[in-house]
C-alpha positions in Angstrom: -11.5 21.5 -3.4 -8.2 21.5 -1.4 -6.9 23.8 1.2 -4.6 25.3 -1.5 -7.6 26.1 -3.7 -9.4 28.1 -1.1 -9.2 31.6 -2.5 -9.2 33.6 0.7 -8.5 31.5 3.7 -8.7 34.4 6.2 -12.0 35.6 4.8 -13.4 32.1 5.1 -12.2 31.9 8.8 -13.7 35.4 9.5 -17.1 34.4 8.1 -17.0 31.1 10.1 -16.1 33.0 13.3 -19.2 35.2 12.8 -21.4 32.1 12.5 -21.9 32.1 8.8 -23.5 28.8 7.9 -22.3 28.9 4.3 -18.8 29.3 5.5 -19.3 26.2 7.8 -20.7 24.3 4.8 -17.5 25.2 2.8 -15.3 23.9 5.6 -17.5 20.8 5.9 -17.1 20.0 2.2 -13.3 20.6 2.4 -12.7 18.2 5.2 -15.5 15.7 5.5 -14.3 13.1 3.0 -10.9 12.7 4.4 -12.1 12.6 8.0 -14.8 10.1 7.1 -12.2 7.8 5.5 -10.1 7.7 8.7 -13.1 7.2 11.1 -14.6 4.4 9.0 -11.2 2.6 9.0 -11.1 3.0 12.8 -14.5 1.8 13.7 -15.3 -0.5 10.8 -18.9 0.7 10.3 -20.1 3.6 8.2 -23.2 4.3 10.3 -21.2 4.5 13.5 -18.7 6.7 11.7 -21.5 9.1 10.8 -22.5 9.6 14.5 -18.8 10.2 15.4 -18.4 12.7 12.6 -21.5 14.6 13.6 -20.1 15.0 17.1 -16.7 16.1 15.6 -18.2 18.8 13.4 -20.5 20.0 16.2 -17.4 20.4 18.3 -15.8 22.3 15.4 -18.7 24.7 15.2 -18.5 25.3 19.0 -14.8 26.1 18.7 -15.0 28.0 15.4 -13.4 31.1 16.8 -10.2 29.3 17.9 -8.5 28.7 14.5 -5.9 30.9 12.9 -5.6 28.8 9.8 -7.3 26.0 7.9 -4.2 23.8 8.6 -4.8 24.2 12.3 -8.5 23.4 11.8 -7.6 20.3 9.8 -5.2 19.1 12.6 -8.0 19.7 15.2 -10.5 17.6 13.1 -8.1 14.7 12.7 -7.2 14.7 16.4 -10.8 15.1 17.5 -12.0 12.4 15.1 -9.3 10.0 16.3 -10.1 10.6 19.9 -13.8 10.2 19.4 -13.3 7.0 17.4 -11.0 5.6 20.2 -13.6 6.6 22.8 -16.3 4.8 20.8 -14.2 1.6 20.6 -13.3 1.8 24.3 -17.0 2.2 25.2 -17.9 -0.8 23.1 -15.3 -2.8 25.0 -14.4 -4.9 22.0 -12.2 -7.8 22.9 -11.4 -9.1 19.4 -8.1 -8.7 17.7 -9.4 -7.0 14.6 -8.0 -3.7 13.3 -11.2 -2.0 14.5 -10.5 -2.8 18.1 -9.5 -0.2 20.7 -6.5 -2.3 21.8 -5.2 -2.6 18.2 -5.0 1.1 17.5 -3.5 1.9 20.9 -0.8 -0.7 20.3 -0.1 0.5 16.7 0.2 4.3 16.7 2.2 4.2 13.5 -0.9 2.9 11.7 -2.9 5.8 13.0 -0.4 8.1 11.3 -0.7 6.0 8.1 -4.5 6.4 8.2 -4.1 10.2 8.2 -1.8 10.0 5.2 -4.1 7.7 3.4 -7.1 9.9 4.0 -5.2 12.8 2.4 -4.2 10.6 -0.5 -7.8 9.4 -1.1 -8.9 13.0 -1.4 -6.0 14.0 -3.7 -6.6 11.0 -6.0 -10.4 11.7 -6.1 -9.8 15.3 -7.0 -7.4 14.4 -9.8 -9.7 11.7 -11.2 -12.6 14.1 -11.2 -10.5 16.5 -13.2 -9.9 14.0 -16.0 -11.9 14.2 -19.3 -15.2 12.5 -19.1 -14.3 9.2 -21.0 -11.0 8.9 -19.1 -12.7 9.5 -15.8 -15.3 6.9 -16.5 -12.7 4.3 -17.4 -10.4 5.1 -14.4 -13.4 5.0 -12.0 -14.3 1.5 -13.3 -10.7 0.3 -12.9 -10.0 2.1 -9.6 -13.2 1.8 -7.7 -14.7 -1.4 -9.1 -11.5 -3.2 -10.0 -12.5 -4.1 -13.5 -10.0 -5.2 -16.1 -9.6 -3.5 -19.5 -11.5 -6.4 -21.1 -14.4 -6.0 -18.6 -14.5 -2.3 -19.1 -14.6 -2.6 -22.9 -17.5 -5.1 -22.6 -19.4 -2.9 -20.1 -19.1 0.3 -22.1 -19.5 -1.4 -25.5 -16.2 0.0 -26.8 -13.0 -1.6 -28.2 -10.2 -2.8 -26.0 -7.9 -0.5 -27.9 -10.0 2.5 -26.9 -9.8 1.5 -23.3 -6.1 1.2 -23.5 -5.8 4.6 -25.2 -7.9 6.3 -22.6 -6.0 4.6 -19.8 -2.7 5.9 -21.3 -4.1 9.4 -21.5 -5.3 9.2 -17.9 -2.0 8.0 -16.6 -0.1 10.8 -18.3 -2.6 13.4 -16.9 -2.5 12.0 -13.4 1.3 11.8 -13.4 1.5 15.4 -14.6 -1.0 16.5 -11.9 0.9 14.8 -9.1 4.3 16.2 -10.3 2.7 19.7 -10.6 1.4 19.5 -7.0 4.5 17.9 -5.6 4.6 14.2 -5.1 5.0 13.1 -1.5 5.9 9.6 -0.5 2.2 8.8 0.1 1.1 10.3 -3.2 3.8 8.4 -5.1 2.6 5.2 -3.4 -1.0 5.9 -4.3 -0.1 6.8 -7.9 1.8 3.6 -8.3 -1.1 1.6 -6.9 -3.5 3.3 -9.4 -1.0 2.8 -12.2 -1.0 -0.9 -11.5 -4.8 -1.0 -11.7 -4.8 0.8 -15.0 -2.4 -1.6 -16.5 -4.8 -4.5 -16.2 
């Protein structure tokens, strides 16, 4: 589900403001994946990321009456998650030069912006992949998430190589149409090209 697919944004915000737990769950489902992607990239550990995300969403619940739109809420979540992740890294006093270090992210603000774009792209790609027909989806997932070649996919699924190629062609056409329909940004074009290259293998 994307922000654009939320049928009644203001109604959702009104329910959330009143403390409706189901409304909060909807918001959680809407934003959790993309925020998780960013925080894991920051701190380099999924378990640490879970603790940070728990704090971020608790803070969202506490401030649930402050948002006029889901876009404002998304911005709040990204900023809060970024700040919490940086606070976490600073507290750990990591002295290494890896991308997970506090100093690295402070010195490379442009990569923080890139993380946000990538997080949005990951969600968009996942939504479009999930919307593919079952056989297309299975083959794309094996290529995209597991990095399997067409030959490896054919062996694993017990189907012909030609069938794999046919399904990949179908998937590429549908994904391209979906991105064009939704408006391809620079980030989504890059992501689509990356996925396209995987599907050619």
